[in-house]
KEKEGU-668188 format. One line per 8 residues: their letters; for each residue y, x, z of C-alpha. Coordinates in Angstrom, 3 decimals. Each point is the difference from the previous one (the first is absolute). Example, Ala and Ser with C-alpha at 12.3 -4.5 7.8 and 13.67 -1.06 7.14 Angstrom:
as> -4.500:12.300:7.800 | 3.440:1.370:-0.660;
END
This chain:
mkkagvkq> 0.000:0.000:0.000 | 3.413:1.327:-0.943 | 3.423:-0.881:1.296 | 2.713:-0.725:-2.495 | 3.750:0.263:0.188 | 2.257:2.249:1.979 | 1.852:-2.386:2.287 | -2.158:-1.528:2.717;
lsakqava> 1.089:-3.381:1.337 | -1.358:-1.355:3.234 | -2.915:-2.329:-0.598 | 2.009:-3.050:1.017 | 2.902:0.980:-2.256 | -2.389:0.538:-2.887 | -1.713:-3.345:0.478 | 3.326:-1.783:0.337;
kqlaakpl> 1.258:1.734:-3.167 | -3.103:-1.000:-1.928 | 0.230:-3.617:1.049 | 3.744:-0.376:-0.423 | -0.636:-1.405:-3.474 | -1.548:-3.091:1.606 | 2.919:-1.547:1.904 | -0.482:-3.061:2.164;
ksvtkqqk> 2.819:-2.446:-0.530 | 2.590:-0.595:2.764 | -1.355:2.624:2.391 | 1.047:3.556:0.733 | -2.269:3.015:-0.502 | -0.630:0.208:3.741 | -0.910:-3.674:0.137 | -2.354:0.471:-2.933;
wrdwrwql> -1.731:2.910:1.646 | -0.598:-1.948:3.210 | -1.138:-3.179:-1.751 | -3.791:-0.132:0.230 | -0.323:-2.241:-3.038 | 2.056:2.465:-2.060 | -2.282:2.785:1.204 | -3.035:-1.961:-1.213;
qnritrie> 1.609:-0.887:-3.326 | 0.803:3.665:-0.591 | -3.314:1.527:1.006 | -0.779:3.173:-1.886 | -3.055:-0.487:-2.187 | 0.244:2.693:-2.697 | -0.333:3.772:0.098 | 3.282:0.432:-1.881;
everaldi> 1.853:-1.892:2.725 | -1.360:2.380:2.630 | 1.024:2.978:-2.121 | 3.567:-1.280:-0.306 | 0.267:-1.014:3.638 | -1.194:3.335:1.400 | 1.353:2.150:-2.834 | -3.414:1.433:-0.847;
tfdatqkt> -2.159:0.154:-3.121 | -3.719:0.011:-0.673 | -1.356:1.783:-3.045 | -1.739:-1.979:-2.729 | -3.513:0.742:1.264 | 0.863:-1.057:3.544 | 1.714:-3.152:-1.211 | -2.991:-1.002:-2.114;
altetiek> -2.363:0.439:2.963 | 2.345:-1.864:2.351 | 0.339:-2.826:-2.509 | -3.789:-0.384:-0.071 | 0.031:-0.188:3.791 | 2.615:-2.742:0.256 | -1.739:-2.003:-2.705 | -2.803:-0.466:2.523;
fplsitpy> 1.989:0.201:3.247 | 3.590:-1.103:-0.729 | 3.125:1.671:1.319 | 2.477:-1.972:2.093 | 2.511:1.559:2.428 | 3.030:-1.585:1.631 | 3.234:1.904:-0.686 | 0.457:0.335:3.750;
ylslvdsk> -3.356:1.717:0.543 | 0.483:2.325:-2.966 | 3.373:0.972:1.472 | -1.833:1.604:2.935 | -1.587:2.636:-2.260 | 1.275:3.565:0.254 | 0.448:0.557:-3.729 | 0.215:3.778:0.416;
hyeddpvf> -3.524:0.111:1.398 | -1.394:-3.244:-1.368 | -3.507:1.291:-0.765 | -0.727:0.479:3.719 | 2.180:-2.835:1.237 | -1.975:-2.459:2.190 | 1.903:-3.010:-1.320 | -0.474:1.032:-3.639;
mqafprta> -3.711:0.616:0.540 | -0.485:-3.499:1.433 | 1.972:-1.715:-2.756 | -0.536:1.938:-3.231 | -3.344:0.140:-1.854 | -2.233:3.023:-0.353 | -2.629:0.417:-2.668 | -2.554:0.545:2.778;
elnvsrad> 0.058:-3.783:0.487 | -2.186:-0.310:-3.091 | -2.715:2.149:1.587 | -2.625:-2.201:1.610 | -2.142:2.002:2.405 | -3.625:-0.645:0.882 | 1.016:-1.525:3.335 | 2.707:-2.313:-1.353;
iedplhed> -0.494:-3.763:0.220 | 1.975:-2.705:-1.773 | 0.181:-2.223:3.112 | -0.896:2.438:2.807 | 0.768:-2.393:2.859 | -2.016:-2.900:-1.453 | 3.043:-2.254:0.157 | -1.213:-2.078:-2.930;
adspvegi> -3.550:-0.215:1.344 | 1.248:-1.043:3.450 | 2.165:-2.776:-1.439 | -1.480:-3.424:0.815 | 2.855:-1.820:-1.778 | 2.843:1.064:-2.260 | 2.574:1.991:1.935 | -2.032:0.632:3.163;
thrypdrv> -1.911:3.113:1.067 | -2.035:-0.653:3.156 | -1.592:3.168:1.355 | 0.574:-0.027:3.759 | -1.127:-2.849:2.262 | 3.388:-1.270:1.185 | 2.439:0.909:-2.765 | 0.554:-0.347:-3.728;
lfhvsnvc> 2.078:1.656:-2.701 | 2.038:-2.540:-1.972 | 1.158:1.244:-3.436 | 3.237:-1.904:-0.542 | 1.754:2.079:-2.687 | -0.958:1.963:-3.090 | 3.368:1.772:-0.291 | 1.006:3.393:1.429;
amycrhct> 3.486:1.495:0.069 | -1.532:3.258:-1.229 | -3.412:1.151:-1.239 | -1.146:2.582:2.540 | -2.202:2.556:-1.723 | -2.416:0.082:2.964 | -0.493:-3.779:0.167 | -3.418:-1.039:1.306;
rkrkvgdt> 0.197:-3.065:-2.270 | 0.574:2.176:-3.042 | -2.418:-2.175:-1.937 | 2.628:-2.754:0.093 | 2.963:2.165:-1.027 | 1.050:-1.038:-3.477 | -1.119:-3.587:0.411 | 2.733:-2.440:-0.919;
dynpqrsd> 2.425:-0.197:2.901 | 0.250:-3.547:1.291 | 0.316:-1.814:3.263 | -2.316:-2.954:0.660 | 1.304:-3.545:0.157 | -0.267:-1.828:3.308 | -2.936:-1.991:-1.319 | -1.870:3.292:-0.548;
yeaafdyi> -0.004:0.638:3.749 | -1.780:-3.214:0.969 | -3.571:1.311:-0.225 | 0.964:2.859:2.317 | 1.663:-2.326:2.492 | -3.061:-2.280:-0.052 | -2.245:2.976:0.707 | 2.095:1.145:2.964;
enhpevrd> 0.201:-3.539:1.399 | -3.778:-0.407:-0.247 | -0.740:3.295:1.780 | 1.231:-0.318:3.595 | -1.158:3.544:0.778 | 2.918:1.297:-2.102 | 2.811:0.794:2.430 | 1.802:2.702:-2.027;
vllsggdp> 1.230:-0.303:-3.602 | 1.393:2.993:-1.916 | 2.230:-0.863:-2.964 | -0.374:2.629:-2.690 | 0.282:0.453:-3.721 | 1.657:1.477:-2.065 | 2.817:-0.285:2.492 | 0.693:-3.271:1.836;
flleneti> 3.708:0.844:0.195 | 0.219:-0.220:-3.783 | -0.366:-3.753:0.448 | 3.070:-2.197:0.313 | 1.234:-0.719:3.534 | -0.928:-3.653:-0.397 | -3.602:0.892:-0.864 | -0.270:2.429:2.914;
ayllerls> 1.339:-2.721:2.317 | -2.554:-2.452:-1.396 | -2.908:2.392:0.552 | 1.026:0.819:3.567 | 0.634:-3.626:0.931 | -3.270:-1.133:-1.587 | -1.980:2.633:1.936 | 1.849:-0.822:3.208;
rikhvevi> -1.303:-3.568:-0.192 | -3.590:1.252:0.231 | -0.631:0.002:3.752 | -2.601:2.767:0.125 | 2.203:2.469:-1.915 | 1.543:2.034:2.807 | 1.347:2.995:-1.921 | 1.598:0.325:-3.440;
rigtrtpv> 0.509:3.429:-1.525 | 1.823:1.092:-3.147 | -0.663:3.280:-1.793 | 2.964:1.198:-2.058 | 1.336:3.187:-1.555 | 3.461:-1.412:-0.729 | 1.679:1.876:2.910 | -1.171:3.190:-1.744;
vlpfritd> 0.548:-0.683:-3.707 | 2.411:-2.967:0.044 | 1.739:-0.174:3.406 | 2.709:-2.307:-1.358 | -2.604:-2.789:-0.091 | 0.312:-0.264:3.784 | 2.958:-2.355:-0.148 | 1.520:-2.039:2.796;
qlvnvlkk> -1.366:-3.110:-1.695 | -3.546:1.374:-0.013 | 0.263:1.073:3.641 | 1.163:-3.513:0.935 | -3.205:-1.342:-1.521 | -2.213:2.536:1.765 | 1.484:-0.120:3.495 | -0.906:-3.665:0.444;
hknlwint> -3.633:1.028:0.449 | -0.679:1.646:3.361 | -3.584:0.971:-0.906 | 1.030:2.040:-3.047 | -0.690:3.741:-0.378 | 1.070:2.196:-2.927 | -1.695:3.192:-1.204 | 1.874:2.438:-2.217;
hfnhpqei> -1.319:2.917:-2.096 | 1.991:3.214:0.464 | -1.919:3.113:-1.035 | 2.634:2.734:0.342 | 3.129:0.671:2.110 | 2.063:0.224:-3.201 | -0.482:-3.757:-0.435 | 1.744:-0.827:3.285;
tpeavaal> 3.527:-0.213:-1.396 | 3.107:-1.719:1.447 | -0.773:-2.958:-2.296 | -3.575:-0.199:1.275 | 1.188:0.280:3.617 | 2.470:-2.841:-0.561 | -2.847:-2.193:-1.270 | -2.218:0.908:2.956;
dklseagi> 2.849:-0.663:2.428 | 0.497:-3.493:-1.377 | -3.654:-0.804:0.561 | -0.325:1.533:3.447 | 3.290:-1.505:1.230 | -1.406:-3.387:-1.005 | -2.808:0.625:2.486 | -2.743:0.666:-2.566;
plgnqsvl> -2.547:2.680:1.038 | -0.324:2.713:-2.644 | -2.925:2.275:-0.807 | -0.636:2.570:-2.693 | -3.045:0.865:-2.082 | 0.023:3.376:-1.744 | -2.463:1.386:-2.516 | -1.010:3.658:0.227;
lagindcp> 0.933:1.483:-3.389 | -0.719:3.508:-1.260 | 3.136:2.060:-0.492 | 2.208:-2.782:1.334 | -0.616:-0.448:3.728 | -3.206:1.918:0.815 | 1.906:2.206:2.417 | 0.034:-0.260:3.825;
vlmkqlvq> 3.705:0.897:0.167 | 1.023:-2.619:-2.572 | -2.153:-2.673:1.567 | 1.491:0.652:3.436 | 3.481:-0.297:-1.500 | -0.991:-3.285:-1.628 | -1.452:-1.668:3.088 | 2.875:1.158:2.184;
kltrhrvr> 2.569:-1.300:-2.476 | -1.836:-3.315:-0.155 | -0.109:-0.471:3.761 | 3.654:1.002:0.247 | 0.706:-3.046:-2.155 | -2.350:-2.324:1.920 | -2.927:0.171:-2.413 | -3.341:0.780:1.584;
pyylyqcd> -2.395:2.108:-2.089 | -3.099:-2.175:-0.372 | -2.440:1.559:-2.474 | -0.319:3.259:-1.884 | -2.409:-0.751:-2.849 | -2.293:2.428:-1.710 | 0.774:-0.649:-3.680 | -2.396:-2.579:-1.447;
lseglehf> -2.583:0.616:-2.713 | 1.858:-2.042:-2.621 | -0.352:1.193:-3.569 | 2.381:2.777:-0.994 | 1.057:0.995:3.524 | -2.086:3.112:0.611 | 3.018:2.290:-0.477 | 1.649:-1.811:2.923;
rtdvgagi> -2.986:0.283:2.324 | -0.281:2.659:2.687 | -3.104:0.977:1.895 | -0.440:-1.871:3.274 | 0.591:3.226:1.916 | 3.678:-0.080:-1.008 | 0.378:-3.334:1.777 | -1.868:1.226:3.073;
eimeslrg> 2.320:3.011:0.189 | 3.029:-2.293:-0.164 | -1.375:-2.177:2.797 | -0.654:3.108:2.097 | 3.636:1.016:-0.514 | 1.289:-3.403:1.141 | -2.107:-0.965:3.028 | 1.640:1.540:3.050;
htsgfavp> 2.752:1.573:-2.100 | 2.071:-3.153:-0.396 | 0.281:-3.425:1.624 | -3.274:-1.890:0.108 | 1.471:-3.060:-1.723 | 1.111:2.267:-2.860 | -3.605:0.958:-0.800 | -1.588:-2.184:-2.711;
tfvidapg> -3.719:-0.647:-0.277 | -1.521:2.090:-2.785 | -2.440:-2.215:-1.902 | -2.277:-0.005:-2.995 | -0.154:-3.443:-1.582 | -3.723:0.061:-0.679 | -1.066:-0.405:-3.624 | -1.948:-3.158:-0.661;
gggkipvm> 2.046:-2.147:2.372 | -1.082:1.675:3.225 | 3.473:-0.244:1.479 | 2.151:2.570:1.743 | -1.872:2.715:1.869 | 2.027:2.120:2.473 | -0.399:3.757:-0.438 | 1.310:2.376:2.641;
pnylisws> -0.566:3.300:1.762 | -2.681:0.049:2.706 | 1.533:-0.308:3.448 | -3.196:-1.185:1.717 | -2.188:3.101:0.141 | -2.988:-1.282:1.964 | -1.033:-2.372:2.763 | -2.693:-0.679:2.553;
ahkvilrn> -0.826:-2.881:2.330 | 2.817:1.035:2.355 | 2.577:1.988:-1.983 | 1.713:0.289:-3.350 | 1.224:3.350:-1.315 | 3.331:-0.189:-1.836 | 2.398:2.393:-1.680 | 3.713:-0.477:-0.500;
yegvitty> 2.365:0.967:-2.809 | 0.436:3.499:1.471 | -3.744:0.637:0.088 | -0.211:-0.493:3.768 | -3.479:-1.265:0.932 | -0.225:-2.337:2.965 | -2.326:-2.547:1.611 | 0.374:-3.619:0.969;
empqdykr> -2.400:-1.242:2.662 | -1.496:-3.487:-0.218 | 0.227:-2.399:2.969 | -3.080:0.151:2.219 | -0.502:-3.726:0.589 | 1.156:-1.617:-3.247 | -2.203:-2.858:-1.172 | 0.642:-1.502:-3.400;
hqcdsfcq> 0.592:-3.743:-0.019 | -1.770:-1.990:-2.651 | 2.627:-1.559:-2.225 | -1.108:-3.625:0.388 | -0.001:0.002:3.807 | 3.115:2.156:0.223 | 2.010:-2.410:-2.143 | -0.835:-3.126:2.009;
tnakahke> 3.344:0.445:1.743 | 1.624:-0.849:-3.304 | -2.739:-2.090:-1.564 | 2.266:-2.117:-2.212 | 1.619:3.009:-1.702 | -3.379:1.697:-0.341 | -1.465:-3.024:-1.735 | 2.945:-0.364:-2.378;
hrvdpigv> 0.020:3.631:-1.087 | -3.685:0.805:0.021 | -1.498:1.003:-3.340 | -3.397:1.378:-0.837 | 0.217:3.810:0.091 | -0.858:2.005:-3.089 | -0.666:3.659:-0.730 | -0.146:2.576:2.772;
drllrdtn> 1.791:-2.432:2.338 | -3.087:-2.208:-0.230 | -2.279:2.845:1.111 | 2.187:0.667:3.031 | 0.094:-3.588:1.288 | -2.165:-0.577:3.083 | -0.558:-3.600:-1.033 | -1.343:0.814:-3.472;
dtitlmpm> -3.614:0.996:-0.679 | 0.689:1.880:-3.249 | -1.207:3.599:0.291 | 0.253:1.264:-3.585 | 2.458:-0.245:-2.864 | -1.692:0.096:-3.392 | 1.850:0.807:-3.237 | 0.096:-2.801:-2.539;
evvse> -1.517:2.263:-2.634 | -3.253:1.638:1.099 | -1.422:2.585:-2.386 | -3.807:-0.088:0.012 | -1.966:3.165:-0.622;
END
C-alpha cells in the first residue's frame, strides 16, 4: 500500500472534505456531521472513497484483490468512524483494520464454519435463538451502522439491509409468551438502534407486557461507530423501562472518543446499566497493556466490561483470531492488577451452539477434604481451611422456608447442574452422538 499526496489532512478533515459535495439542505456542516441519519446516508462503500478520505492510494493489483473481497463481504463505514483512523499509519490502525477489508477474508480455513454458533439451528421460530434455559436472543434488525470485518454473523453481511415490519415480530412474541421459563430477552441484529424510535418503543412496551420477562437487554455498536444515534429522543424512550440493560462493543481505547463518551453519558445518566463486550483481535487489541487501558477507560465512563470473546470460527476470520493463550495472558494481567469490576470474563463461544465457556488462569491449585490450595495474582500460594462441622442442606428441605418462591422458580436441572443435585438420580451424561466401534 502506498500513500499519495504531500499534504496530510487529519482524518476528520479529509472525510469532511470528501463529503462536502453532498450538502444537506438547511443545516450547517457541524449539524450535518452530528446528524446520525446523514452519517448513514453518507456511509463509505467504495475503495475510491476511502482513498480520497484518507489521502492514500492502492496499486492496481491491491485494488483488484480488495474489489473481489468487497463483492463477497461489502464495505460500509460511517464517516465518523473513518475519521478516527490515523491516516499516517493506517495499515496498522486498529480502527482501519476493523472497518476496511483485507483479502485474507476470502481465505476459508479448515476450522471455519458458516454459522459457528448454530444460531440458525437453535431458532425455533423466525427471529428467535433459544440456547440457554431462561433467555432468548431476539433478532429485531437486519441493519448495521457499519460492517465490522470481524462480524460473527459474516454470513449475513451483504444481505439486503431491511428492518422487519411489526407484523414480522409476532411469531417471536408468541414464542416468548408461550415459554414462561424465558425471563431475559436480548434484542440483537444487525443493530436494534438502527430502528426508528417508535419501533424501539413498541418492542420494549410489547415485551414489558409479558409478565415473566424480567430483564430486557439491547446489544448495540452505535456508541462506537455512530454515537450521534444516542439522541435525547431515543434516551427518553429507553429510560421508561427500569429493567433495561445495554451492552456496547468497544474493542480499543482509540474508539472511546469525546463523542462516544457523550453518548455513554446520556445513557448512564438516564439510569441505564451499561456493559461492554469486546472481541480479542490479532494485531488490534491482543495486548495486556491496551486491554487494561480499554477496561479502565470503560469503567471511568460507567461501562462495566462484561465479556472478552475469543474470536469466533466464522468463515474468513482466521487472520483475526489469536491463540487462546493470548487471552489467558491478558486475563492474568488484569486480575489483581486493576479493579475487580473492570475485569471481563474471557469466553469461547463454543462452536455448534455450546454457549459461552469461561476460560481463565488457574487460581485453584488443589484441594482435599479439609483445605483448598490457592494462588493469587502475585504467585503467592495460600490455603483456605474448610469448616469442621458443615453439613450440606438438601435443596428441597432447605427451601421450605420460602416454599412459594421455590415452587415458582423451580425448573428441571440440565447438564452438569443435574449431576450435582442431591435430589436427582442421574449419574452420567451421555453425548447425543455415540460413535460405535
